[in-house]
N, C-alpha and C positions, 0 to 999 in steps of 0.2 A: 504494500500500500504506500502510495506516494504522500509525502507531507505537503502542506501548503507552502508555496513559494512567496515570501514577503517581497513585494516590489518597492513600496514606499512606506515610511514610518513617520508619524507626526510626534516627535519627541517633545515638542513645545506644549502639546495638549496636556500631558501628564504633569508638566511643570506649572501650567496656568490654571488647571481645573482639578476639582475633586471628581473622580469618575464614580458615578452612581450605578449605572447599568450599561451593558454593551450588547449591541445587536449586530447581526450579520445581514448585509443588504447587497443585492445585486445592483448593477449600474446599467443604464441604457447608454450604449456606446455605438459609434460608427465603426466601420471596418478598419480605417486607418488609425483610429484611437486605440483599439485593442492591440494593433501591431506595435504602436509606440509604447504602450504599457508593457508589453512583453519584452521590449528592449530596456525597460526600466527608466523611461523618460517621463517621470511623474513627480510632482511636488505637491504635498499636502499642507505645507506650513501655514498659510493664511486661510485655509478652507474652513467652511462652516456649512451647516444644513439648516433649512427652514421648512415649515409646513406651509404649503400653498394649495388651496382648493382640494384638500383631502389627500394631497400627495407630498412626499418628502423630496426636496430638491437640494442638491449640494452646489455651493457657489465657490468660486475662487480656487477650484482644484485645477492646477495647471498640468495639462498633458501636452507635451511638445509635439509640433507637427511631424508626421512621419516623412522621412526624406524622399521616398519613392511615391508619396501620396499625391503629388501635384494638385490637381483641381479638386480632389476628393477630401483634402484636408479641411477641417472646420476650425472655428475660433478656439484657441488653446484654453481659454478660461470660461467657456460658455457654461451656463447652468445645466446640470445633468440630473435627470430623474433617477431616484433610487427605487428599487423594487423590494417591497416588504409585504408581509401578510396584512390584511385589513385590520385584524386585532392589534397587531404591533403598531400600526399607524395610529389607531385610536389611542393606544397607551401613550405614544409619543406626543400626540396632540394634547393630552391631559397633562403630561409632564411640562411641556413648554408653556401652555396657557395658564394653568392653575398654579403650578409650583414655581414658575419663572426660571426653569432650567434651560440650558442650551444644548444643541446637538453638535457634536464635534467629531469629525473623522479621526480615528486613531491610526489605522493602517490600511493599505491596499495590498491585496494578495491574489494569486492565482490558485484556485483550489485543485483538487485531484482530477476533476473533470475538465480542467482547462478554462474555467469561467473566472472572470474578474469579480472579486468580492471586496466590499468595503466594510470595515468594522466601524460602526457608528456608536458613539458613547453619549449617554445622557449625563451631562456634567453640570457642576455648580462652580462658578468662578471663585478663584482663591484671592484673598486679600494679600497685600504686600507682606504683612507679618507672617502669614501662613507660608509664603514662599521662602522667607528667611528661616523659618523654623525647619522646613524640609531641607534646605541647604545645610543648616547646622547639623541635622541628624545624619545626612549623607557624609559630611566631613568627619563627624565623630566615628561613624562606622568604618570609614576608610582608614582612620588612624588606628583603630583597634585591629583591623586586618593587617596593617603594616607591622604593628607590635607583635602580633601572633606569628607572623611570617618570620620576623627577626628572632623570636624565641625558638622557633623550630629550627632555624638555621644553626643556632649555637648548641643544639641538643646533641 
């Protein structure tokens, strides 16, 4: 069994948001876009998702134009519809409207069937002091690991 091949990762999302829940969504793409994705030419840094007319749409996801695509290439940052089950869309509508949470793409990957999938997170924004707290924890853990490594080295 093949593993999923991660194409793009949004590291900034975990830094800027508390992740509440994660959903797997398909994406509506054109032929040249999927070819470009398979080459790894995707950027999720500034991307976000919104609910529009009962559908989930992802914005600012940059897929570079495919070199051999010529006239079939589309706008690299066009809005793209996400494919989810109706119940999941209803849940996401509830999260975004009632609880005030946001939808953030975490990563884009190709699954074992060769389909491009997007991991979409329901997230709550972090405040500056939360970010500082996370950085301090990571720094402390890094120092502990270094000391443990040094102690093992001298055993």
